[in-house]
C-alpha positions, 0 to 999 in steps of 0.5 A: 117798339111794338112791345113798348107801345103794347105795354103803354096801351095796357097801362093807359087802359088801366088808368082809363078804367080807374078814372071812369070808376071815379078813383084818383089816378094818384092820391093828392099829398098837400104841402105848405107853400114853397118859400122862394119868390119869383126872383129865384124862378127868373134866375133858374129860367135864365138858361132855358130863356137864353137857349130860346134866344140863341135859337132865334138869333142863330137861325138867321146866321149862316151854318158854322163849320163842323165842330171836332169831336174832342171839342164836342166832348169837352163842351158836353161834359162841361154842360153835364157838370154845370147842370148837376152843380146848378141843382146842387148849388140852388138847393144849398142856396134855397136852404141857406137864404130861404130856409127851405128844407128837403120837403120844400125843394121836393127831395125824398126824405127816406129810402122807402119814399124814394123807391115808391116815387121811382115806381110812380115815375116808371109807371107814368113813363110807360103810360106816356110813351104811346101818346107822345110817340103817336103825336111825334110821328104824326107831326113828322109825317104831316109836316115833313119835318127834317129838323133833327134833335141837336143831340141826334144830329151830333151823334149822327155826325160823330158816331163814337163810343165816347159821344154815345156815352156823353149822349146817354149821360146828358139825356138820361142823367143831367137833363132830367135832373136839371129840367125837373128841378127847374120846371117842376120844383122851382117854376111849378112850385112857385106857381102853386104858391101864387095860386094858393095865395090868390085863392086864400088857400094855405095848406101849411102843414109839412109833408110828414116823414115816410113812416112814423111808428109803423103808421104810413102817413105819406099818402093814401092808397084808396080814394082820391084824397081830395075830399074835405074830410081827408084834408082835415084828417091829414092836416091833424096828423101833420100837426101832431107829427110835425117839427117842434114849434121852435123849428117851425117855418113861421118862427124861423129867420128868412134872409129875404129882402121882403120876408115871406109871411106864412100863416100858422093856421090855414085860411081854408082847411079844404082844397078849393074846387077851382084853380087860378083859372076858374074853369080848371081844377085846383093845381092845373093852371101851374101844371099847364103853364110849366108844361107849356114853358117846358115844351117851349124851352125845346124849340129848335128840336124839330117838332119835339116841342109839341109832344113835349108839352104833353110830356111836361103836363104828365110830369107836372101832374106827378109833381102836383100830386106828390109834391116831390121831384123823384117821380117826374125825374124817374119818368123823364129819365126812363123816357129818355133812356128808351129814346136813346136806346132806339137811337143807339140801335138806329146808329148801329151799322147794318 
């Protein structure tokens, strides 16, 4: 724990120095507006909203008898399968009925991009480790909270290799995939679309493939990438390297009740200086909303929702800068894996 916190402090110091020097923590990569509407978001948020409702209703009910381990395993692996199938099914649905492609949804387009995004996520997870644990421990001691995380409670009551394996699978694989796809990809993606519509900003160019003819156009290593000239140059590159007109989003058929009209030319060639809320920079309103909803979805997990709002903001920042899901998924997976290792060590007999 001490080593991890020390490493986190080093990373935070590096990011602080970079920020003070006027450099961007992560280059901004624009993308066209996502094609799905609020109905998709509402459907995807059904499970988190149901979980919140169950918590408030269940908190008034008497405690149930202890559930057998076999029942927990069957239910747990069922939830694991459902989460993975949900991500796969909604991805296919978006591709079929909204003509969303891989880059719209936020999946990587090549192995080089995937490995780069995993590195970004790992770096962010290490940076977030110290502040999140400080907030978590401070709240636990200040509020004298005795409400454990449901997964921790189940593992304490049913400490077995099978339950531990299920816990790792849920926390390290299923939960990050499902939650990042839902809160970052679907919710924050749609919120960014609404913000851009309100601000009349239409960065309609697609994110290009990772590397084309040896020229990397997936992002810039130097500079913020937020300047007007950078946006225009990047936009020209994308127009030259984008798909042929017959495959353009503006000419493709959309099977929606009310087809979304996407402009073929942006109404503004540069990013707005402010966002949906005038006092916030462009992109930060969706980050804060998705982060708050992410924390709220974990209500009933003791004091965790408070620190998870901060973690959700970190994950939302990764998505807003790259518009890909792998960075936030990797950060989420690594953070949960570290927490599960600590829990496993805690459950070991002395």
